[in-house]
PASEBA-1860 file (N, C-alpha, C; in nm, 3 decimals):
! residues 199
1> XXXXXXXX> -4.684/-1.098/-13.379/-4.573/-1.060/-13.421/-4.469/-1.175/-13.314 ~ -4.439/-1.250/-13.377/-4.314/-1.335/-13.254/-4.211/-1.280/-13.202 ~ -4.181/-1.333/-13.077/-4.083/-1.259/-12.996/-3.912/-1.276/-13.102 ~ -3.885/-1.162/-13.089/-3.720/-1.167/-13.136/-3.644/-1.245/-13.074 ~ -3.544/-1.329/-13.124/-3.485/-1.379/-13.052/-3.351/-1.302/-13.027 ~ -3.271/-1.345/-12.969/-3.167/-1.307/-12.917/-3.030/-1.285/-13.050 ~ -2.970/-1.161/-13.049/-2.896/-1.188/-13.144/-2.754/-1.303/-13.069 ~ -2.656/-1.373/-13.187/-2.553/-1.425/-13.159/-2.456/-1.389/-13.138
9> XXXXXXXX> -2.394/-1.431/-13.058/-2.262/-1.417/-13.031/-2.147/-1.452/-13.124 ~ -2.173/-1.372/-13.235/-2.105/-1.390/-13.381/-2.144/-1.324/-13.444 ~ -2.007/-1.281/-13.546/-2.006/-1.204/-13.667/-2.012/-1.217/-13.763 ~ -2.124/-1.134/-13.826/-2.210/-1.199/-13.973/-2.111/-1.097/-14.090 ~ -2.060/-1.145/-14.176/-1.979/-1.058/-14.302/-2.055/-1.031/-14.443 ~ -2.090/-0.965/-14.461/-2.112/-0.983/-14.624/-2.011/-0.939/-14.694 ~ -2.003/-1.078/-14.778/-1.878/-1.036/-14.912/-1.909/-0.983/-15.018 ~ -1.878/-0.815/-15.010/-1.917/-0.734/-15.175/-1.817/-0.683/-15.226
17> XXXXXXXX> -1.678/-0.787/-15.208/-1.575/-0.746/-15.334/-1.553/-0.797/-15.439 ~ -1.637/-0.873/-15.495/-1.614/-0.939/-15.654/-1.631/-0.842/-15.732 ~ -1.567/-0.884/-15.852/-1.559/-0.777/-15.962/-1.662/-0.764/-16.027 ~ -1.769/-0.838/-16.027/-1.939/-0.835/-16.080/-1.857/-0.838/-16.232 ~ -1.790/-0.916/-16.282/-1.757/-0.877/-16.441/-1.835/-0.940/-16.532 ~ -1.918/-1.042/-16.486/-2.001/-1.107/-16.591/-2.134/-0.996/-16.586 ~ -2.157/-0.985/-16.477/-2.283/-0.876/-16.478/-2.270/-0.749/-16.524 ~ -2.170/-0.683/-16.525/-2.114/-0.555/-16.565/-2.185/-0.443/-16.517
25> XXXXXXXX> -2.214/-0.499/-16.387/-2.226/-0.396/-16.288/-2.237/-0.463/-16.147 ~ -2.227/-0.354/-16.066/-2.243/-0.400/-15.935/-2.350/-0.476/-15.854 ~ -2.311/-0.608/-15.828/-2.431/-0.687/-15.831/-2.501/-0.640/-15.695 ~ -2.444/-0.617/-15.582/-2.461/-0.571/-15.456/-2.608/-0.435/-15.465 ~ -2.600/-0.358/-15.564/-2.727/-0.232/-15.593/-2.765/-0.294/-15.703 ~ -2.790/-0.474/-15.739/-2.926/-0.435/-15.806/-3.071/-0.451/-15.708 ~ -3.138/-0.431/-15.736/-3.276/-0.343/-15.716/-3.406/-0.531/-15.663 ~ -3.435/-0.550/-15.566/-3.541/-0.691/-15.583/-3.659/-0.551/-15.524
33> XXXXXXXX> -3.807/-0.586/-15.556/-3.874/-0.484/-15.502/-3.864/-0.355/-15.444 ~ -3.778/-0.284/-15.517/-3.748/-0.164/-15.480/-3.614/-0.152/-15.392 ~ -3.575/-0.248/-15.335/-3.431/-0.286/-15.239/-3.305/-0.335/-15.294 ~ -3.220/-0.279/-15.272/-3.071/-0.343/-15.341/-3.046/-0.437/-15.257 ~ -2.995/-0.542/-15.331/-2.974/-0.673/-15.253/-2.889/-0.628/-15.126 ~ -2.812/-0.569/-15.142/-2.682/-0.557/-15.032/-2.806/-0.493/-14.880 ~ -2.865/-0.428/-14.870/-2.949/-0.392/-14.808/-3.079/-0.501/-14.733 ~ -3.098/-0.585/-14.830/-3.198/-0.705/-14.805/-3.081/-0.786/-14.741
41> XXXXXXXX> -2.972/-0.805/-14.718/-2.861/-0.890/-14.689/-2.805/-0.850/-14.572 ~ -2.816/-0.704/-14.509/-2.772/-0.656/-14.421/-2.855/-0.693/-14.305 ~ -3.024/-0.648/-14.365/-3.124/-0.659/-14.287/-3.126/-0.807/-14.232 ~ -3.096/-0.886/-14.295/-3.090/-1.016/-14.225/-3.021/-1.057/-14.114 ~ -2.876/-0.996/-14.171/-2.777/-1.021/-14.073/-2.737/-0.942/-13.947 ~ -2.831/-0.840/-13.940/-2.832/-0.743/-13.852/-2.947/-0.798/-13.715 ~ -3.056/-0.891/-13.788/-3.127/-0.929/-13.727/-3.060/-1.045/-13.585 ~ -2.964/-1.077/-13.660/-2.877/-1.248/-13.609/-2.782/-1.207/-13.556
49> XXXXXXXX> -2.701/-1.114/-13.634/-2.562/-1.112/-13.547/-2.546/-0.993/-13.453 ~ -2.426/-1.009/-13.328/-2.403/-0.881/-13.262/-2.302/-0.817/-13.317 ~ -2.249/-0.833/-13.432/-2.161/-0.775/-13.528/-2.194/-0.789/-13.669 ~ -2.186/-0.693/-13.753/-2.177/-0.709/-13.905/-2.094/-0.613/-13.950 ~ -2.041/-0.680/-14.003/-1.899/-0.633/-14.114/-1.962/-0.632/-14.292 ~ -1.890/-0.551/-14.385/-1.901/-0.535/-14.524/-1.743/-0.564/-14.552 ~ -1.758/-0.653/-14.624/-1.604/-0.657/-14.707/-1.604/-0.625/-14.846 ~ -1.544/-0.540/-14.881/-1.547/-0.433/-14.988/-1.401/-0.390/-15.035
57> XXXXXXXX> -1.361/-0.396/-15.169/-1.286/-0.317/-15.202/-1.304/-0.190/-15.233 ~ -1.407/-0.140/-15.250/-1.449/-0.032/-15.278/-1.579/0.068/-15.168 ~ -1.491/0.052/-15.073/-1.575/0.123/-14.916/-1.653/0.229/-14.945 ~ -1.608/0.295/-15.054/-1.685/0.449/-15.070/-1.815/0.412/-15.103 ~ -1.839/0.276/-15.175/-1.977/0.242/-15.219/-2.098/0.220/-15.114 ~ -2.021/0.189/-14.983/-2.112/0.148/-14.862/-2.132/0.229/-14.735 ~ -2.023/0.329/-14.753/-1.978/0.409/-14.644/-2.094/0.449/-14.560 ~ -2.214/0.503/-14.640/-2.357/0.571/-14.581/-2.426/0.444/-14.526
65> XXXXXXXX> -2.408/0.302/-14.526/-2.475/0.224/-14.445/-2.439/0.232/-14.324 ~ -2.300/0.300/-14.255/-2.253/0.309/-14.135/-2.218/0.175/-14.080 ~ -2.186/0.097/-14.139/-2.135/-0.039/-14.095/-2.011/-0.061/-14.105 ~ -1.900/-0.102/-14.064/-1.734/-0.108/-14.027/-1.714/-0.211/-14.204 ~ -1.603/-0.146/-14.259/-1.588/-0.201/-14.384/-1.434/-0.232/-14.366 ~ -1.404/-0.368/-14.427/-1.292/-0.448/-14.483/-1.252/-0.440/-14.578 ~ -1.102/-0.423/-14.638/-1.054/-0.412/-14.764/-0.992/-0.548/-14.774 ~ -0.939/-0.579/-14.884/-0.851/-0.699/-14.866/-0.698/-0.625/-14.892
73> XXXXXXXX> -0.578/-0.720/-14.826/-0.497/-0.653/-14.846/-0.383/-0.668/-14.977 ~ -0.442/-0.808/-15.027/-0.390/-0.835/-15.134/-0.480/-0.850/-15.217 ~ -0.476/-0.777/-15.370/-0.612/-0.825/-15.434/-0.584/-0.916/-15.544 ~ -0.726/-0.968/-15.620/-0.674/-1.052/-15.712/-0.648/-1.210/-15.632 ~ -0.689/-1.207/-15.475/-0.753/-1.332/-15.445/-0.836/-1.420/-15.421 ~ -0.950/-1.355/-15.484/-1.071/-1.400/-15.443/-1.118/-1.411/-15.312 ~ -1.272/-1.471/-15.310/-1.309/-1.455/-15.201/-1.254/-1.508/-15.063 ~ -1.151/-1.596/-15.050/-1.059/-1.629/-14.946/-0.993/-1.543/-14.878
81> XXXXXXXX> -0.941/-1.458/-14.954/-0.880/-1.317/-14.900/-0.963/-1.233/-14.827 ~ -1.112/-1.261/-14.857/-1.230/-1.201/-14.767/-1.216/-1.273/-14.630 ~ -1.246/-1.378/-14.633/-1.235/-1.520/-14.517/-1.110/-1.450/-14.405 ~ -0.978/-1.444/-14.508/-0.876/-1.413/-14.380/-0.869/-1.308/-14.336 ~ -0.924/-1.165/-14.429/-0.903/-1.052/-14.349/-1.060/-1.027/-14.270 ~ -1.135/-1.108/-14.306/-1.287/-1.100/-14.179/-1.215/-1.161/-14.058 ~ -1.190/-1.284/-14.068/-1.124/-1.350/-13.912/-1.035/-1.248/-13.853 ~ -0.947/-1.238/-13.919/-0.849/-1.154/-13.842/-0.932/-1.014/-13.773
89> XXXXXXXX> -1.015/-0.974/-13.841/-1.108/-0.829/-13.802/-1.221/-0.864/-13.691 ~ -1.284/-0.952/-13.717/-1.407/-0.967/-13.656/-1.382/-1.016/-13.497 ~ -1.496/-0.935/-13.421/-1.474/-0.935/-13.299/-1.502/-1.020/-13.216 ~ -1.588/-1.161/-13.290/-1.626/-1.275/-13.234/-1.528/-1.412/-13.301 ~ -1.514/-1.497/-13.233/-1.446/-1.631/-13.291/-1.531/-1.727/-13.422 ~ -1.668/-1.699/-13.407/-1.732/-1.729/-13.501/-1.761/-1.668/-13.585 ~ -1.789/-1.690/-13.723/-1.795/-1.625/-13.823/-1.878/-1.622/-13.961 ~ -2.009/-1.591/-13.984/-2.044/-1.608/-14.081/-2.061/-1.545/-14.215
97> XXXXXXXX> -2.003/-1.623/-14.327/-1.982/-1.523/-14.408/-2.098/-1.563/-14.542 ~ -2.127/-1.453/-14.601/-2.216/-1.484/-14.696/-2.207/-1.372/-14.834 ~ -2.220/-1.417/-14.974/-2.223/-1.336/-15.091/-2.309/-1.250/-15.094 ~ -2.281/-1.131/-15.146/-2.377/-1.062/-15.153/-2.497/-1.056/-15.265 ~ -2.466/-1.158/-15.345/-2.561/-1.175/-15.462/-2.661/-1.283/-15.432 ~ -2.675/-1.325/-15.300/-2.809/-1.401/-15.293/-2.920/-1.351/-15.237 ~ -3.018/-1.342/-15.273/-3.130/-1.269/-15.293/-3.214/-1.302/-15.159 ~ -3.173/-1.396/-15.121/-3.323/-1.484/-15.092/-3.291/-1.522/-14.942
105> XXXXXXXX> -3.203/-1.500/-14.843/-3.149/-1.567/-14.736/-3.244/-1.570/-14.635 ~ -3.226/-1.688/-14.533/-3.356/-1.681/-14.478/-3.293/-1.693/-14.322 ~ -3.333/-1.638/-14.207/-3.275/-1.616/-14.086/-3.283/-1.711/-14.013 ~ -3.366/-1.809/-14.019/-3.390/-1.922/-13.941/-3.298/-2.033/-14.020 ~ -3.287/-2.058/-14.103/-3.159/-2.135/-14.162/-3.042/-2.094/-14.141 ~ -2.998/-1.989/-14.107/-2.868/-1.939/-14.053/-2.874/-1.956/-13.953 ~ -2.944/-1.922/-13.837/-2.976/-2.003/-13.718/-2.950/-2.123/-13.713 ~ -3.024/-2.208/-13.747/-2.972/-2.347/-13.771/-2.823/-2.398/-13.786
113> XXXXXXXX> -2.784/-2.350/-13.863/-2.656/-2.400/-13.905/-2.547/-2.341/-13.787 ~ -2.616/-2.228/-13.742/-2.505/-2.190/-13.563/-2.507/-2.260/-13.495 ~ -2.603/-2.376/-13.472/-2.650/-2.496/-13.410/-2.508/-2.586/-13.379 ~ -2.368/-2.575/-13.458/-2.308/-2.643/-13.460/-2.126/-2.571/-13.439 ~ -2.160/-2.438/-13.393/-2.027/-2.377/-13.356/-2.074/-2.379/-13.247 ~ -1.946/-2.359/-13.153/-1.821/-2.363/-13.219/-1.738/-2.512/-13.234 ~ -1.813/-2.598/-13.216/-1.766/-2.725/-13.237/-1.694/-2.790/-13.347 ~ -1.735/-2.748/-13.481/-1.637/-2.750/-13.586/-1.615/-2.586/-13.628
121> XXXXXXXX> -1.453/-2.639/-13.705/-1.386/-2.494/-13.771/-1.500/-2.439/-13.855 ~ -1.571/-2.507/-13.970/-1.673/-2.489/-14.061/-1.780/-2.562/-14.064 ~ -1.890/-2.502/-14.102/-2.017/-2.513/-14.086/-2.087/-2.477/-14.216 ~ -2.094/-2.616/-14.344/-2.177/-2.538/-14.445/-2.241/-2.616/-14.499 ~ -2.338/-2.567/-14.567/-2.451/-2.633/-14.633/-2.414/-2.726/-14.763 ~ -2.484/-2.848/-14.762/-2.441/-2.927/-14.892/-2.554/-2.972/-14.891 ~ -2.585/-2.957/-15.060/-2.771/-2.958/-15.119/-2.704/-3.057/-15.235 ~ -2.834/-3.059/-15.280/-2.843/-3.127/-15.460/-2.747/-3.058/-15.514
129> XXXXXXXX> -2.741/-2.930/-15.548/-2.648/-2.827/-15.606/-2.498/-2.823/-15.569 ~ -2.493/-2.889/-15.465/-2.305/-2.910/-15.414/-2.329/-2.811/-15.286 ~ -2.173/-2.767/-15.215/-2.153/-2.736/-15.156/-2.167/-2.566/-15.155 ~ -2.183/-2.501/-15.030/-2.199/-2.342/-15.023/-2.114/-2.282/-14.937 ~ -1.974/-2.252/-14.986/-1.890/-2.222/-14.887/-1.903/-2.071/-14.861 ~ -2.029/-1.985/-14.970/-2.000/-1.852/-14.915/-2.173/-1.804/-14.848 ~ -2.187/-1.891/-14.778/-2.299/-1.922/-14.671/-2.283/-2.037/-14.576 ~ -2.168/-1.984/-14.524/-2.144/-2.066/-14.398/-2.050/-1.985/-14.290
137> XXXXXXXX> -2.044/-2.072/-14.172/-1.935/-2.025/-14.079/-1.808/-2.060/-14.104 ~ -1.718/-2.035/-14.046/-1.596/-2.016/-13.989/-1.535/-1.954/-13.889 ~ -1.465/-2.069/-13.822/-1.414/-2.008/-13.687/-1.251/-1.977/-13.708 ~ -1.247/-1.896/-13.604/-1.091/-1.769/-13.613/-0.998/-1.947/-13.643 ~ -1.036/-2.045/-13.578/-0.913/-2.133/-13.596/-0.862/-2.142/-13.699 ~ -0.955/-2.142/-13.832/-0.913/-2.170/-13.924/-0.784/-2.064/-14.012 ~ -0.764/-1.974/-13.947/-0.701/-1.877/-13.967/-0.559/-1.893/-14.003 ~ -0.459/-1.978/-13.967/-0.346/-2.046/-13.983/-0.359/-2.112/-14.087
145> XXXXXXXX> -0.478/-2.179/-14.130/-0.463/-2.291/-14.272/-0.490/-2.182/-14.361 ~ -0.598/-2.064/-14.348/-0.595/-1.995/-14.431/-0.465/-1.934/-14.519 ~ -0.375/-1.888/-14.379/-0.279/-1.837/-14.447/-0.160/-1.889/-14.492 ~ -0.170/-2.033/-14.463/-0.065/-2.098/-14.545/-0.066/-2.156/-14.683 ~ -0.242/-2.138/-14.688/-0.296/-2.141/-14.833/-0.277/-2.057/-14.915 ~ -0.319/-1.921/-14.878/-0.284/-1.807/-14.945/-0.110/-1.818/-14.996 ~ -0.023/-1.814/-14.894/0.080/-1.802/-14.923/0.160/-1.937/-15.014 ~ 0.108/-2.019/-15.053/0.117/-2.142/-15.125/0.052/-2.111/-15.227
153> XXXXXXXX> -0.033/-2.026/-15.246/-0.095/-1.984/-15.386/-0.236/-2.071/-15.440 ~ -0.321/-2.121/-15.289/-0.410/-2.235/-15.297/-0.524/-2.112/-15.222 ~ -0.612/-2.084/-15.361/-0.689/-2.004/-15.370/-0.852/-2.016/-15.329 ~ -0.826/-2.167/-15.359/-0.971/-2.230/-15.356/-1.030/-2.223/-15.170 ~ -1.146/-2.221/-15.150/-1.203/-2.189/-15.011/-1.226/-2.378/-15.003 ~ -1.266/-2.455/-15.089/-1.284/-2.576/-15.064/-1.130/-2.663/-15.004 ~ -1.053/-2.610/-15.038/-0.908/-2.624/-15.026/-0.896/-2.682/-14.857 ~ -0.979/-2.535/-14.779/-0.953/-2.550/-14.641/-1.051/-2.676/-14.540
161> XXXXXXXX> -1.133/-2.725/-14.665/-1.201/-2.855/-14.610/-1.129/-2.945/-14.594 ~ -0.974/-2.991/-14.657/-0.929/-3.059/-14.682/-0.873/-3.107/-14.522 ~ -0.843/-2.992/-14.452/-0.770/-2.978/-14.325/-0.832/-2.917/-14.224 ~ -0.911/-2.855/-14.225/-0.987/-2.828/-14.107/-1.102/-2.906/-14.094 ~ -1.168/-2.904/-13.961/-1.274/-2.965/-13.881/-1.418/-2.926/-13.940 ~ -1.499/-2.999/-14.029/-1.584/-2.978/-14.148/-1.756/-3.030/-14.075 ~ -1.811/-2.954/-14.071/-1.976/-3.049/-14.058/-2.061/-3.008/-14.172 ~ -2.070/-3.073/-14.238/-2.170/-3.062/-14.366/-2.261/-3.115/-14.336
169> XXXXXXXX> -2.385/-2.973/-14.363/-2.523/-2.979/-14.326/-2.576/-3.011/-14.410 ~ -2.617/-3.162/-14.418/-2.675/-3.185/-14.552/-2.842/-3.217/-14.587 ~ -2.843/-3.261/-14.693/-2.980/-3.170/-14.747/-3.105/-3.260/-14.636 ~ -3.045/-3.389/-14.596/-3.158/-3.457/-14.545/-3.204/-3.392/-14.391 ~ -3.089/-3.289/-14.363/-3.073/-3.239/-14.222/-3.183/-3.076/-14.254 ~ -3.174/-3.035/-14.358/-3.236/-2.945/-14.438/-3.365/-2.951/-14.478 ~ -3.438/-3.070/-14.471/-3.564/-3.090/-14.512/-3.685/-3.017/-14.461 ~ -3.640/-2.961/-14.356/-3.737/-2.858/-14.259/-3.777/-2.714/-14.338
177> XXXXXXXX> -3.672/-2.674/-14.418/-3.663/-2.542/-14.457/-3.724/-2.540/-14.618 ~ -3.818/-2.459/-14.695/-3.874/-2.475/-14.811/-3.784/-2.402/-14.913 ~ -3.774/-2.450/-15.028/-3.731/-2.352/-15.113/-3.563/-2.291/-15.122 ~ -3.496/-2.411/-15.050/-3.344/-2.399/-15.054/-3.270/-2.367/-15.229 ~ -3.354/-2.403/-15.348/-3.290/-2.380/-15.402/-3.274/-2.209/-15.476 ~ -3.376/-2.144/-15.389/-3.373/-1.995/-15.411/-3.287/-1.916/-15.308 ~ -3.296/-1.992/-15.159/-3.170/-1.939/-15.081/-3.042/-1.932/-15.121 ~ -3.004/-2.047/-15.180/-2.851/-2.067/-15.217/-2.801/-2.024/-15.362
185> XXXXXXXX> -2.907/-1.967/-15.428/-2.942/-1.896/-15.598/-2.854/-1.768/-15.584 ~ -2.743/-1.776/-15.647/-2.683/-1.654/-15.651/-2.637/-1.608/-15.836 ~ -2.635/-1.488/-15.825/-2.666/-1.406/-15.958/-2.512/-1.384/-15.984 ~ -2.484/-1.454/-16.072/-2.356/-1.363/-16.144/-2.393/-1.305/-16.319 ~ -2.479/-1.334/-16.350/-2.502/-1.292/-16.499/-2.630/-1.221/-16.509 ~ -2.634/-1.155/-16.601/-2.797/-1.055/-16.626/-2.873/-1.191/-16.682 ~ -2.875/-1.288/-16.735/-2.963/-1.396/-16.730/-2.979/-1.439/-16.598 ~ -2.866/-1.448/-16.527/-2.925/-1.503/-16.353/-3.003/-1.441/-16.328
193> XXXXXXX> -2.974/-1.280/-16.287/-3.088/-1.187/-16.256/-3.224/-1.177/-16.327 ~ -3.255/-1.215/-16.435/-3.368/-1.226/-16.530/-3.443/-1.315/-16.487 ~ -3.388/-1.476/-16.459/-3.426/-1.583/-16.392/-3.484/-1.584/-16.304 ~ -3.393/-1.509/-16.177/-3.465/-1.519/-16.068/-3.547/-1.417/-16.009 ~ -3.587/-1.311/-16.089/-3.682/-1.263/-16.084/-3.799/-1.299/-16.140 ~ -3.809/-1.364/-16.229/-3.950/-1.460/-16.279/-4.011/-1.579/-16.178 ~ -3.928/-1.600/-16.055/-3.913/-1.715/-15.958/-4.042/-1.626/-15.864
END
């Protein structure tokens, strides 16, 4: 077994605050190989980050994990509210946010993305399927911009990219990582879940 790398002086936040309206059940507790997705993700984050937090508006579902849980102050503002509360709460300036419905996180890929912090406000992968803002690093410097956007009703995370300094980690820079299509795959519908389990 290889030597375990030291944890990053950064925070990992698992975003589990979505309504799962299309899935009709809590996506965080879908099981793959007998393990809920939330546990799969937490295991990865806990090997990488010095601090791990769950963002959820249903904290009672996650209390038994004995991990700090943060809630949105205002509901129905989407993932950007989770980013805002997470950056305000985190003990570290650099925070990795990831959605709870991504079953195949790669530890080495997340550490690779961390190479560009804190040089940039945002470090986000960009693949053939597009940007992946819910598998990305955000610096606390983004807080004023997020606050302004929330107050203006601009709720798309990618609106931040127009103002903040962004490192787009291109497909060519990710070539050493296999199976990227699965890594960035997120489960939104029962059909998605059926498809991913057949891979």
